Residue frames relative to the residue before (quaternion, step in Angstrom):
aa qw qx qy qz dx dy dz
X 1.0000 0.0000 0.0000 0.0000 0.00 0.00 0.00
X 0.4796 -0.6922 0.4667 0.2702 3.60 -0.94 0.90
X 0.7042 -0.4762 0.3308 0.4099 3.53 -1.31 0.38
X 0.6780 0.4848 -0.2976 0.4656 3.61 0.89 -0.90
X 0.6479 0.5131 -0.3264 0.4588 3.59 0.98 -0.77
X 0.6139 0.5452 -0.3478 0.4527 3.58 1.07 -0.67
X 0.7113 0.4546 -0.2533 0.4725 3.56 0.97 -0.88
X 0.8280 0.2547 -0.0955 0.4903 3.55 0.76 -1.05
X 0.5063 0.6702 -0.4164 0.3480 3.57 1.26 -0.10
X 0.7435 -0.3709 0.2893 0.4753 3.55 -1.31 -0.16
X 0.3176 -0.7262 0.5791 0.1909 3.53 -1.10 0.78
X 0.3474 -0.7094 0.5568 0.2571 3.52 -0.99 0.72
X 0.7260 -0.4621 0.2846 0.4224 3.55 -1.25 0.32
X 0.6372 0.5419 -0.3295 0.4379 3.60 0.99 -0.80
X 0.6625 0.5131 -0.3077 0.4508 3.60 0.97 -0.85
X 0.7067 0.4716 -0.2812 0.4462 3.60 0.92 -0.81
X 0.7243 0.4192 -0.2599 0.4818 3.59 1.10 -0.47
X 0.7595 0.3358 -0.1835 0.5261 3.59 1.17 -0.40
X 0.1112 0.8383 -0.5223 0.1097 3.58 0.49 1.18
X 0.6473 0.5826 -0.3121 0.3798 3.60 1.16 -0.32
X 0.7647 0.3625 -0.1883 0.4984 3.58 1.16 -0.31
X 0.4321 -0.6234 0.5820 0.2932 3.51 -1.32 0.51
X 0.2895 -0.7970 0.5091 0.1477 3.58 -0.41 1.22
X 0.4958 -0.6381 0.5038 0.3053 3.55 -0.91 0.96
X 0.7971 0.2775 -0.2197 0.4893 3.57 -0.92 0.88
X 0.5456 0.5944 -0.4126 0.4229 3.60 1.23 -0.25
X 0.5150 -0.6440 0.4618 0.3269 3.57 -0.96 0.83
X 0.5806 -0.6328 0.3954 0.3259 3.56 -0.99 0.89
X 0.6551 0.5190 -0.3349 0.4352 3.62 0.91 -0.82
X 0.6639 0.4888 -0.2981 0.4812 3.58 0.98 -0.82
X 0.6479 0.5180 -0.3166 0.4602 3.59 0.95 -0.88
X 0.6497 0.5057 -0.3289 0.4626 3.59 0.91 -0.85
X 0.6738 0.5060 -0.3058 0.4432 3.60 0.77 -1.02
X 0.6589 0.5163 -0.3054 0.4539 3.59 0.92 -0.89
X 0.7078 0.4501 -0.2638 0.4763 3.60 0.83 -0.96
X 0.6228 0.5423 -0.3390 0.4507 3.59 1.02 -0.78
X 0.6856 0.4681 -0.2769 0.4839 3.58 0.89 -0.95
X 0.6387 0.5256 -0.3295 0.4552 3.61 0.99 -0.78
X 0.6893 0.4725 -0.2670 0.4799 3.59 1.15 -0.62
X 0.6490 -0.5480 0.3136 0.4243 3.58 1.25 0.16
X 0.4844 0.6658 -0.4413 0.3568 3.59 1.22 0.07
X 0.2919 -0.7336 0.5869 0.1793 3.56 -1.17 0.62
X 0.2099 -0.8324 0.5128 0.0112 3.48 -0.57 1.31
X 0.0052 -0.7817 0.6233 -0.0202 3.60 -0.86 0.99
X 0.1891 -0.7699 0.6031 0.0884 3.55 -0.57 1.20
X 0.0780 -0.8113 0.5794 -0.0100 3.58 -0.75 1.09
X 0.3883 -0.7409 0.5025 0.2185 3.57 -0.79 1.00
X 0.8000 0.0167 0.0052 0.5998 3.59 1.21 -0.47
X 0.7075 -0.4674 0.3206 0.4222 3.56 -1.31 0.13
X 0.6058 0.5590 -0.3646 0.4331 3.60 1.03 -0.66
X 0.6536 0.4967 -0.3071 0.4814 3.57 0.99 -0.83
X 0.6345 0.5204 -0.3376 0.4611 3.60 1.03 -0.72
X 0.6167 0.5357 -0.3390 0.4667 3.61 1.08 -0.68
X 0.6266 0.5349 -0.3274 0.4627 3.57 1.02 -0.81
X 0.6897 0.4659 -0.2826 0.4769 3.59 0.84 -0.97
X 0.6169 0.5439 -0.3432 0.4536 3.57 1.01 -0.77
X 0.6605 0.5016 -0.3036 0.4690 3.57 0.91 -0.90
X 0.6533 0.5132 -0.3131 0.4602 3.60 0.98 -0.80
X 0.6329 0.5233 -0.3297 0.4658 3.59 0.99 -0.80
X 0.6746 0.4964 -0.2948 0.4599 3.57 0.85 -0.99
X 0.6521 0.5074 -0.3042 0.4741 3.57 1.03 -0.80
X 0.7075 0.4726 -0.2698 0.4510 3.60 0.79 -0.99
X 0.7014 0.4321 -0.2611 0.5031 3.59 1.09 -0.63
X 0.3433 -0.7647 0.4761 0.2658 3.59 1.33 -0.07
X 0.1560 0.8322 -0.5049 0.1678 3.54 0.90 1.08
X 0.2227 -0.7813 0.5703 0.1214 3.55 -0.90 0.94
X 0.8059 0.0030 0.0057 0.5920 3.62 1.11 -0.60
X 0.2368 -0.7724 0.5821 0.0923 3.54 -1.00 0.98
X 0.3043 -0.6948 0.6164 0.2114 3.56 -1.08 0.77
X 0.1748 0.7776 -0.5791 0.1718 3.58 -0.61 1.14
X 0.0933 -0.8319 0.5468 0.0142 3.57 -0.68 1.09
X 0.6070 0.5732 -0.3429 0.4306 3.60 1.22 -0.35
X 0.4939 -0.7012 0.4228 0.2928 3.64 -0.61 1.08
X 0.6482 0.5111 -0.3304 0.4576 3.63 0.92 -0.82
X 0.6888 0.4640 -0.2794 0.4819 3.58 0.96 -0.83
X 0.5868 0.5550 -0.3663 0.4620 3.60 1.12 -0.60
X 0.6405 0.5134 -0.3370 0.4612 3.61 0.98 -0.75
X 0.6174 0.5199 -0.3466 0.4779 3.62 1.10 -0.58
X 0.6430 0.5155 -0.3170 0.4693 3.59 0.95 -0.90
X 0.6397 0.5357 -0.3233 0.4464 3.60 0.99 -0.82
X 0.6242 0.5387 -0.3364 0.4550 3.59 1.09 -0.66
X 0.7044 0.4421 -0.2549 0.4933 3.57 1.17 -0.56
X 0.3519 -0.7569 0.4810 0.2682 3.57 1.29 -0.06
X 0.3786 0.7129 -0.4826 0.3398 3.53 0.85 1.08
X 0.4977 -0.6361 0.4923 0.3244 3.58 -1.09 0.66
X 0.0575 0.7873 -0.6113 0.0551 3.54 -0.98 0.88
X 0.1740 -0.7482 0.6289 0.1205 3.49 -1.35 0.32
X 0.3398 -0.7391 0.5434 0.2072 3.56 -1.09 0.69
X 0.6805 0.4078 -0.2701 0.5455 3.58 1.32 0.02
X 0.4112 -0.7013 0.5216 0.2589 3.57 -0.91 0.86
X 0.0757 -0.8007 0.5941 0.0125 3.54 -0.75 1.10
X 0.5103 -0.6291 0.4225 0.4067 3.55 1.27 -0.28
X 0.6344 0.5389 -0.3224 0.4508 3.58 1.29 -0.18
X 0.5301 0.6382 -0.4196 0.3683 3.60 1.20 -0.29
X 0.4537 -0.7050 0.4923 0.2340 3.54 -1.09 0.86
X 0.8043 0.0358 0.0671 0.5894 3.54 1.07 -0.82
X 0.2558 -0.7370 0.5992 0.1802 3.58 -1.23 0.46
X 0.1857 -0.7297 0.6461 0.1251 3.54 -1.22 0.65
X 0.0986 0.8144 -0.5565 0.1320 3.57 -0.50 1.23
X 0.4378 -0.5930 0.5892 0.3310 3.51 -1.43 0.13
X 0.2463 -0.7512 0.5762 0.2073 3.58 -1.23 -0.19
X 0.5605 -0.5506 0.4775 0.3933 3.53 -1.32 0.12
X 0.7957 -0.1550 0.1676 0.5610 3.57 0.66 -1.17
X 0.3421 -0.6699 0.6170 0.2313 3.51 -1.41 0.32
X 0.2407 -0.8287 0.4977 0.0877 3.58 -0.49 1.23
X 0.3672 -0.7679 0.4910 0.1852 3.58 -0.50 1.25
X 0.5929 0.6201 -0.3675 0.3591 3.60 1.00 -0.75
X 0.8374 0.0874 -0.0195 0.5391 3.58 0.89 -0.87
X 0.5104 -0.6729 0.4110 0.3433 3.62 1.23 0.13
X 0.4650 0.6771 -0.4476 0.3535 3.57 1.17 0.50
X 0.3620 -0.6986 0.5745 0.2256 3.52 -1.36 0.25
X 0.2733 -0.7759 0.5532 0.1316 3.56 -0.65 1.17
X 0.0086 0.7890 -0.6121 0.0517 3.55 -0.78 1.10
X 0.1337 -0.7689 0.6175 0.0978 3.54 -1.31 0.28
X 0.7318 -0.3926 0.3111 0.4620 3.54 -1.30 -0.11
X 0.5406 0.6134 -0.4042 0.4100 3.61 1.20 -0.33
X 0.7238 0.3975 -0.2370 0.5119 3.61 1.08 -0.65
X 0.7648 0.3828 -0.1939 0.4805 3.59 0.98 -0.80
X 0.3081 -0.7712 0.4920 0.2614 3.56 1.32 -0.15
X 0.7385 -0.4805 0.1814 0.4369 3.48 0.87 1.24
X 0.4249 0.6464 -0.5093 0.3771 3.60 1.15 0.44
X 0.4168 -0.6725 0.5454 0.2766 3.57 -1.11 0.63
X 0.6833 -0.4767 0.3540 0.4248 3.56 -1.27 0.36
X 0.6751 0.5097 -0.2949 0.4444 3.56 0.96 -0.86
X 0.6519 0.5140 -0.3121 0.4619 3.61 1.21 -0.43
X 0.5787 0.5747 -0.3753 0.4405 3.59 1.26 -0.26
X 0.5954 -0.5619 0.4210 0.3906 3.61 -1.13 0.53
X 0.6280 -0.5554 0.4017 0.3686 3.59 -1.26 0.40
X 0.7265 0.3211 -0.2004 0.5735 3.58 1.26 -0.41
X 0.0122 -0.8035 0.5937 -0.0431 3.56 -0.88 1.00
X 0.1761 -0.7260 0.6550 0.1134 3.53 -1.10 0.85
X 0.1334 -0.7901 0.5963 0.0483 3.57 -0.78 1.06
X 0.2016 -0.7508 0.6214 0.0978 3.55 -0.93 1.00
X 0.1439 0.7979 -0.5660 0.1491 3.60 -0.61 1.14
X 0.3486 -0.7062 0.5714 0.2307 3.56 -1.35 0.12
X 0.6449 -0.5309 0.3709 0.4058 3.62 -1.17 0.42
X 0.6084 0.5794 -0.3478 0.4161 3.61 1.12 -0.55
X 0.6372 0.5337 -0.3269 0.4497 3.59 1.25 -0.22
X 0.5044 0.6332 -0.4383 0.3905 3.61 1.24 0.03
X 0.0036 -0.7888 0.6123 -0.0535 3.55 -0.84 1.09
X 0.6310 -0.5794 0.3666 0.3629 3.58 -1.20 0.36
X 0.8290 -0.0388 0.0766 0.5526 3.62 0.85 -0.88
X 0.6658 -0.4996 0.3770 0.4062 3.55 -1.30 0.29
X 0.6297 0.5395 -0.3484 0.4370 3.58 0.99 -0.73
X 0.6133 0.5168 -0.3469 0.4862 3.61 1.08 -0.66
X 0.6438 0.5308 -0.3130 0.4537 3.59 0.99 -0.85
X 0.6569 0.5041 -0.3092 0.4678 3.57 0.94 -0.87
X 0.6449 0.5108 -0.3203 0.4697 3.58 0.99 -0.80
X 0.6577 0.5054 -0.3096 0.4649 3.60 0.96 -0.83
X 0.6348 0.5133 -0.3285 0.4751 3.59 1.00 -0.78
X 0.6577 0.5152 -0.3074 0.4556 3.57 0.90 -0.94
X 0.6820 0.4767 -0.2899 0.4729 3.60 0.97 -0.82
X 0.7315 0.4501 -0.2477 0.4483 3.61 0.78 -1.03
X 0.7990 0.2479 -0.1086 0.5369 3.58 1.03 -0.75
X 0.1300 0.8643 -0.4809 0.0697 3.56 1.15 0.63
X 0.7097 0.4344 -0.2693 0.4848 3.61 1.09 -0.57
X 0.7919 0.1574 -0.0757 0.5852 3.58 1.24 -0.29
X 0.0132 0.8271 -0.5601 0.0458 3.60 0.63 1.12
X 0.4217 -0.7240 0.4816 0.2571 3.60 -0.73 1.04
X 0.4221 -0.6769 0.5357 0.2770 3.54 -1.23 0.47
X 0.8127 0.3127 -0.1975 0.4503 3.52 -1.36 0.05
X 0.1882 0.7707 -0.5763 0.1961 3.58 0.79 1.02
X 0.1455 0.7879 -0.5758 0.1628 3.55 -0.71 1.11
X 0.3548 -0.7005 0.5655 0.2523 3.55 -1.31 -0.03
X 0.2025 -0.7474 0.6162 0.1435 3.52 -1.17 0.63
X 0.2067 -0.7763 0.5911 0.0732 3.51 -1.13 0.81
X 0.5842 -0.5486 0.4632 0.3785 3.52 -1.30 0.32
X 0.6035 -0.6154 0.3853 0.3294 3.54 -1.23 0.41
X 0.6823 0.4573 -0.3119 0.4775 3.61 1.20 0.18
X 0.3789 0.7049 -0.5073 0.3195 3.58 1.21 0.31
X 0.5471 -0.6391 0.4248 0.3343 3.54 -0.84 0.97
X 0.8098 0.2362 -0.2039 0.4969 3.54 -0.82 1.06
X 0.7105 0.4536 -0.2641 0.4687 3.60 1.23 -0.19
X 0.5035 0.7058 -0.4154 0.2752 3.62 1.16 -0.37
X 0.7455 0.3758 -0.2341 0.4981 3.61 1.03 -0.59
X 0.5455 0.6110 -0.3989 0.4123 3.59 1.27 -0.01
X 0.5487 -0.6670 0.4018 0.3043 3.57 -0.92 0.91
X 0.6745 0.4976 -0.3117 0.4476 3.62 1.13 -0.40
X 0.4665 0.6405 -0.4725 0.3859 3.62 1.22 0.02
X 0.1410 -0.8215 0.5522 0.0171 3.56 -0.83 1.02
X 0.4171 -0.6070 0.5936 0.3244 3.53 -1.33 0.33
X 0.0833 -0.8519 0.5166 -0.0186 3.55 -0.32 1.30
X 0.1053 -0.7241 0.6790 0.0595 3.49 -1.17 0.85
X 0.1107 -0.7859 0.6051 0.0624 3.56 -0.99 0.83
X 0.1424 -0.7359 0.6579 0.0739 3.53 -0.91 1.04
X 0.0743 -0.8020 0.5926 0.0065 3.58 -0.25 1.27
X 0.0688 -0.8541 0.5133 -0.0473 3.54 -0.15 1.38
X 0.4229 -0.6852 0.5345 0.2567 3.57 -0.82 1.03
X 0.4502 -0.7021 0.4907 0.2521 3.56 -1.02 0.83
């Protein structure tokens, strides 16, 4: 079964009754998508960068965005293609942020970020709405795996402020100021 069919296809009885746990043997991509959506995240699977630009434009239009916080040069070039106002400095006036991430965590449907993506902004300094641009290769089983991968890949320059962001409907997070309205553009490489 294809990736899209796994996410949007028919759910079996076990999947519909057991939304709170990462099932042993379940594929990481399916587990992440299920938990991310259950936590209130909005998921857009994109076969290529052109499709991701289309979804990005639709998100900005539907959310009535006037200014995007974006610090990553590759993502800034995407914003420039859409002729959208953006800022590379957080002023608190931005409606939404467009960022990359370290990893997508299947265990809880969270998105692992660090100072490499936020340029040393804290979670509380980011807008309430965030669009994350990621690839399927960034899906991992747990945060501990992500931390180990970061430590191995960036051993000479480990980023600070490594944390995870969750959607605004994750149980126990809806009233916390760091809960975000999350959009994920999962783009095939």
